[in-house]
N, C-alpha and C positions, 0 to 999 in steps of 0.2 A: 696357818693358812689364812685365817681370818685377818690377822694383822697385816699380812702381805697384800691381801685384796684391798684393805683400807688404805694402805700406803700407795698402792697403784692408783686408786681412785683420787687420792689427794694430789698425786703428781699430775693426773689429767686435769684436775681443777686448776692447779697452779699454771699449767701450760695454756689452757683455754681462757683463763681469767674469770670465768663464771661457771658454776656447776650446771646451769641450764643449757650451756653450749654443747654438752655431751650429746652425741648422736647415737641413738640405740640402733643395734643391728636390725636390718629389715628382714622380717621372717619370710621364709619361702612361701610363695603363693600357690604353688602346685600347677601353675599354668605354663604349658610348654610354649616355646617360641613357635610363631606361625608366620606365614607369608600371605599378604593381601594382594590379590591380582585384580586390577580394575580393567574391564573390557567394555567396549561399546555395546549397548543393548541392541540385539538383532531385531530385524523385522520392522514393521510400521509402528511408529511411536505417536501417541496422542499429544495434543498440545497441553503444556503445563500452564494452565491459566493462572494458577496461584503464583508461579514464578513471574509471569508476565505482569501481574498486578504489582508485585513487589518491586519491579524495575520500571514502573510507569513514569517516574520522574526522568529516567534516562531517555525514554521515548520522547517526552516533551523537549528535552534538551537537544536531541538529534534533529527534531523537526525545526526547532529554532535555529540550530546551526546551519541546516540546509537552506533555510530562508535567507539567512544572513549571507551565506556564500553565494547564493544565486544572484542576489542583487548588489553585491559588493563590487565596486569599481566598474559600474555600468553607467552609460551616458543617460539613459532614460529611466533606469530604476524600475519602479513598479509600473511605469507606463507600458512596459513590454507586455503586461497582462492584458492591456487594452489593444495594443497595436496588432497582435496576431489575429484575434477573432475579428477585429474590424477590417483588416485587409482581406481575410477570407470571405467576409460578408460582401465586400465590394466586388470581389472576383466572381463569387457565385451569383450575385445580383446581375452582373453584366452578362454572364454566360447563360445561366438557367432562367433568370428573370426577364432579361431583355430580349435575348435571341431565341431561346427555346420556349419561353413563356409557359413554364410548368404551372399547373393549377395550385392555388394557395388557399382555397376556401374563402376568397374575397378579401384576404388581408394583404397589405403591402408586402412585397417579397422580402425586403430587409427585415421586417418584423417576423415574418414566417421563418426565414432561414436562421436568424439569430437564436431563435428558441431551440433549434437543434444544435447550433454551434456551441452553446454553453456546456451541455454535458459531454459533447464529443471532444471539445478542447481539453477538458479535464481528463477524460479517459485516455486520449492519445498521448498527452504529455506525461500523465501519471504512470501508465504501465510501461512507457518507454524508459522513464527514469528509474523505475523499480527494477526493470529487467537488467540494467547495467550497473546497478548500485553495488552489488557484492564484488563484481570484477574491478570496479573503480576504487574499492576500499580494501584491498588485499591486506595491507599492513594492520588494519584494525582487527581483522579476523584472527591473526596469529599472535597477537600480543596480550589480549585480555579476554576473559569470558564475559559474555552478556547474551541475552536472547538474540540470536542472529536474525530472527524474524523482524526485529525492529529496523534493520537497515533498509530493506525494500519498502516497508510500511511507511517509514519517515520520508523516504524519497518520493513516494506518491502523495502523501498527505500535504506536502508543501503546496501543491497546486490547488488545494482548497482555498487558499488566499486569492489566487488568480480567479477562481470561480466566483468568489464573493465580489470581486471587483467587476467582473463581466456582468454579474447580475445587476449591479448598480448602473452600469452602462446601458443594459437592456431596458431597465426601467425608464431611463432618460429617453431612449429611442422610442419607447411606446408613448411617452408623453408628446414627443415631437410629432408622431404620426396620429395622435389622438386615439390610441387603442387602449381600452381598459381590460385588465385581466379578468378572467372568468372565476366563478366560485371554486372551480376545480383546483385552483392554486393551493388549496389547503393540503393537497396530496404531494406537493413539491418536496417537503422534507423526506418522505418515504422514497421518492424517486432519487433523491440525492444519495440516500443510503444504498439503494440498488446500484447506482453508478459507482460508488466506492467499492462495493462487493465485486462488480464486474472488473474494475480496474485492478484490484488486488488479486483476483483469481488468475488473471493472465500474467500480471507483473511478477508475482511471487514465484510462479512456475518457471518463467523464463529466467528469473534471477538465479534459481538453483541450477538450471541447465547451463547457464552462461559460465558458472564457475568451472564446470568440467569440460564444456565444449565452447571455446571462445568465439567460434564462428556464428553462434546463435545471436550475438549482438548485431550481426549484419542482417538478420532476418527481421528485426524490429521495424525498420522503415518500410519494407515490402508488406509486412503484415498489417501495419497501420494503414497503408494505402488500400489494401484489399478490404479491410474492415470498413473503411470510410465509404467506399463506393457501394458496398453491400448494405450499408445503413442509410436510412432515409434522411440524411443531413441536408441535402440540397433539393430534395423532392419529397412529395407526400407518400405515405404508405399506400394510399388508394390506387396508385398506378399499377400495383402488382395484383395478380389474381390470388385467390385464397390459398392455392397450392404453393405458389412461390412465397407467399408470406410465411407459411409454415416452415419452409426450407430456410429462408433468409433469417428467420427468427432464431436460428441456432447461433447466429451472431448476437451476443447478449445486448449489444447497443441498438439493435434493430427496433425491438419493441420499446426500449427505454427512451430512445430519441423521439419516437412517435408519441409516447405518453407525456413527455414534456410539453409538446405542442398542444395536446389535448387538455392538459391541466392548465396551461397558461392562457391559451387562446380560445378554449371551449370547443375545439374540433371534436369530431366523433372518436370515441375511444375504441381502439382495436385490442380488446381484452385477451383474445387468444394469442396474439403475437406477444403481448406483454407477459402473459403467463409463461410462454415457452422461453422467452429471453430471460426472465427472472429465474426460472428453473435452471437454465444453462449457467447463469452467473453464479448462483448459489452452489451448484454442483462443481463448477470449476474452482471456486474458492475452497471448498472442502477438500477436493483433490490436491490443490496447491499446498494447503497447510500440512497435510499428511506426507506428501512427497517432499516438502521442504524439511520436515522433521526427520524423515528417513535418510536424507542425503547430507544434512548439515554436519553430521559427525565426521565427514571427510573433507569439509571445506578447508580446514587449515592445511591439509596435505596437498591440496591442489592450488591454493591461493598463491 
């Protein structure tokens, strides 16, 4: 028996060429076969900030892509960031400044209204683009996985470039009219953050809703118009009573637009309106993030 085993081993060595090519039999592990079933997590899901940070370079790429696409094959290019607020300033100056003669606290009306147009232009364009971003990029949702939240966020963040350009234009306008900014301008970065929060709070919610209900994209222009006329873009907050200020401050841009004028021009701060609007903006963003996470598991099915 020993000689037969040796002969068989030598034959195996001869066939394989080398003795170390022999494969030993795999011992049984004792683990039975099992089936792994992956199901979507039910209920409200928190934001995975660690995953968002891991994909941060993708967010930068998406923002840069949207900037390139927005200004590609255009006649005026980045000049469009100047044309829109400039035309709105001229229209408001003619209607509210020349004919209606709204009070401006002693400042020239173009300087007064442009201080409110800067945050409003970013908000109106940003939340509108975010609201339709998922519906416009259906193929991207079904082909590869990435944090879906990046799509509406990148669509809104593009307009920070426009806001930076309008700020330079506003600085030139203040020089032309001989108006110097007040010390309150140091609060401008915080107000910009609040503007971004308000923009994403509304934009992310509408982006998720538009995936399932396509007619929501038709609501965006009407909602923009309603929010603009209830925000003090063309007129000062002081024309409203305290009761109406509290009600209108539920529009997050009501207190924020007034705060921009107070910070830049040194007008009286309406802190209660700003507090209500800031609270509304933060609450809307928190709701938007959780609602987006709750519904994104079905985006690919409806895209």
